Each structure stands twice: as C-alpha cells, then as structure tokens.
C-alpha positions in Angstrom: -7.7 67.0 -62.2 -10.3 69.5 -63.4 -10.7 69.8 -67.2 -12.9 72.2 -69.0 -13.4 71.9 -72.7 -15.4 74.3 -74.8 -15.9 73.7 -78.5 -18.3 75.6 -80.6 -20.0 73.3 -83.1 -20.4 76.1 -85.6 -16.7 76.9 -85.4 -14.7 73.7 -85.3 -11.5 75.7 -85.2 -12.4 77.4 -81.9 -11.5 75.3 -78.9 -10.6 76.2 -75.4 -9.3 73.7 -72.9 -8.3 74.2 -69.3 -6.5 71.6 -67.3 -5.9 72.3 -63.6 -5.9 70.6 -60.3 -8.4 71.6 -57.6 -8.3 70.5 -54.1 -10.0 72.0 -51.0 -8.5 71.4 -47.6 -8.0 67.8 -46.7 -10.7 68.1 -43.9 -13.4 69.1 -46.4 -13.0 65.9 -48.5 -13.8 67.7 -51.7 -12.1 67.3 -55.1 -13.2 67.9 -58.6 -13.1 65.4 -61.4 -12.9 65.9 -65.1 -16.7 66.2 -65.6 -16.9 69.2 -63.2 -18.3 67.0 -60.5 -17.3 67.2 -56.9 -16.2 63.9 -55.4 -17.2 63.4 -51.8 -17.3 60.5 -49.4 -21.0 60.2 -50.2 -20.7 60.1 -53.9 -20.4 62.6 -56.8 -22.3 65.8 -57.3 -22.0 68.6 -59.9 -20.3 71.8 -59.0 -23.0 74.4 -58.0 -22.9 78.1 -58.1 -25.1 81.0 -57.0 -25.2 84.1 -59.1 -26.3 87.1 -57.0 -27.0 90.3 -59.0 -29.8 92.7 -59.4 -29.0 93.4 -63.0 -31.0 91.0 -65.2 -28.6 91.2 -68.1 -25.4 90.6 -66.0 -27.2 87.8 -64.1 -28.1 86.1 -67.4 -24.5 86.5 -68.8 -23.0 85.0 -65.7 -25.5 82.2 -65.4 -25.1 81.2 -69.0 -21.3 81.4 -68.8 -21.2 79.1 -65.8 -23.7 76.7 -67.5 -21.4 76.5 -70.6 -18.5 75.6 -68.3 -20.6 72.8 -66.9 -21.4 74.4 -63.6 -25.0 74.1 -62.4 -26.2 77.5 -61.1 -29.1 79.3 -59.6 -29.7 83.1 -59.4 -30.7 85.6 -56.8 -31.6 89.2 -57.2 -30.0 90.6 -54.0 -28.0 89.7 -51.0 -31.1 89.0 -48.8 -32.3 86.3 -51.3 -28.8 84.7 -51.2 -28.8 84.6 -47.4 -32.4 83.2 -47.4 -31.4 80.5 -49.9 -28.6 79.4 -47.6 -30.9 79.6 -44.5 -33.4 77.3 -46.3 -30.7 74.7 -46.6 -29.3 75.3 -50.1 -25.6 74.9 -50.5 -23.3 76.2 -53.3 -19.6 75.6 -54.0 -19.2 79.0 -55.6 -21.1 82.3 -55.0 -20.7 85.1 -57.5 -21.7 88.2 -55.5 -22.5 91.7 -56.9 -21.4 94.6 -54.7 -24.2 97.1 -55.3 -27.7 95.7 -54.9 -31.0 96.9 -53.3 -32.3 95.5 -50.1 -29.0 93.9 -49.0 -25.8 94.7 -50.9 -22.9 92.3 -51.5 -20.8 93.5 -48.6 -23.6 92.9 -46.1 -24.6 89.6 -47.7 -21.0 88.3 -47.7 -20.6 89.3 -44.0 -23.9 87.6 -43.2 -23.0 84.4 -45.1 -19.6 84.2 -43.4 -21.3 84.8 -40.0 -23.6 81.9 -40.7 -20.5 79.7 -41.3 -20.9 79.5 -45.1 -17.5 78.3 -46.5 -18.4 78.5 -50.2 -15.9 80.3 -52.4 -17.3 83.9 -52.7 -16.2 85.9 -55.7 -17.2 89.6 -55.6 -18.0 91.3 -58.9 -18.5 95.0 -59.5 -17.9 97.8 -61.9 -16.1 99.7 -59.2 -12.4 100.0 -59.5 -11.2 102.2 -56.6 -8.8 100.2 -54.5 -10.5 101.3 -51.3 -13.9 100.1 -52.5 -12.5 96.8 -53.6 -10.7 96.3 -50.3 -13.9 97.0 -48.4 -15.6 94.3 -50.4 -12.7 91.9 -49.9 -12.6 92.6 -46.1 -16.3 91.4 -45.9 -15.0 87.9 -46.5 -14.5 87.5 -50.3 -12.1 84.9 -51.7 -11.6 86.8 -54.9 -12.7 90.0 -56.8 -13.3 90.5 -60.5 -14.6 93.4 -62.6 -18.0 92.9 -64.3 -18.8 91.1 -66.5 -17.3 87.7 -65.9 -15.7 86.1 -69.0 -14.5 82.6 -69.6 -10.9 83.8 -68.9 -12.0 85.4 -65.6 -13.7 82.2 -64.5 -10.6 80.2 -65.4 -8.6 82.7 -63.4 -10.9 82.2 -60.4 -10.4 78.4 -60.6 -6.6 78.9 -60.8 -6.7 81.1 -57.7 -8.9 78.6 -55.9 -6.4 75.9 -56.9 -3.3 77.8 -55.7 -4.9 78.9 -52.4 -5.9 75.3 -51.5 
C-alpha cells in the first residue's frame, strides 16, 4: 500500500491524501510501503527519480514536486547526462524525461536507456500536443506521457497508471 499525505502547515484545512497499491512484476521483488520506500529482499530504500530537462525552471518545479511527495531525486540537463548517470551505475525507479533538449533529446535518450536494459519507469514530458509527436516519443520506450509541467495530480495519475499496469 502506497500512501502519500501532503499537509501545508500554513493552511491546516488543505490536505491531500492518496492511497493506492503499487506492485512491480513478481520477478522484480519490488513493492512500495507507506513511507514511499521500496521494499526489496536486501532491505528498504527510498523511491528515487531522475528529472531530465534542459529548462532550469521546469527542472526545479519537477524536482521540488517529487521531493514534496517524498521521492528522492536527482536532475540532469539533457539525455546524454541521463545515459551517463546510468552508465556510471546510478539507478532510478522513475525517470521524468523531457522530449526536446540539446545534445541528446528525450527520444534518443529513452531509446538508449532501453537498449542498455534500463527498466525504470520512464515518463515523457513535453509541451508538444500533436498526437504524432507524442506517439513518436511513446514508441521510443516510454511508460507514460504527460504535458509540462507536472503537477501533484499528474504525479498521482502516473502512480495510478504504474499500479494498474503492474
């Protein structure tokens, strides 16, 4: 059971709670507990995410949003940095991938990560809304697509989709 609870101390009447189950495939041995930790056979670790975006403001918004939801995260400025982080041994449970970036775009980076065998949940984000452009990004190996910027409700939607696809 995964539980998210957000309460703003300044506004005691504003509370958002999410209760949902999350299970990866039985072979992965991963499950999330109520403290946003992943239970594995070797112990418990926090959920981790990588935010890949060249826009400093969007990167900050997404990083802070994930942090507020209790998800530890790191940022990368382009797809090449994301691939390099994985090649250096870093692992993430969730990757939030921008589509349009310099050096290596999100489509190329997603294909490269999948070719490397990376099984993280990859969520593509973009301001593009043409169905053909979204489909091209999805075909690269995305698990989900969301329009920028992410919001709490979009992250909750992602978690629900992960839950229903597991």
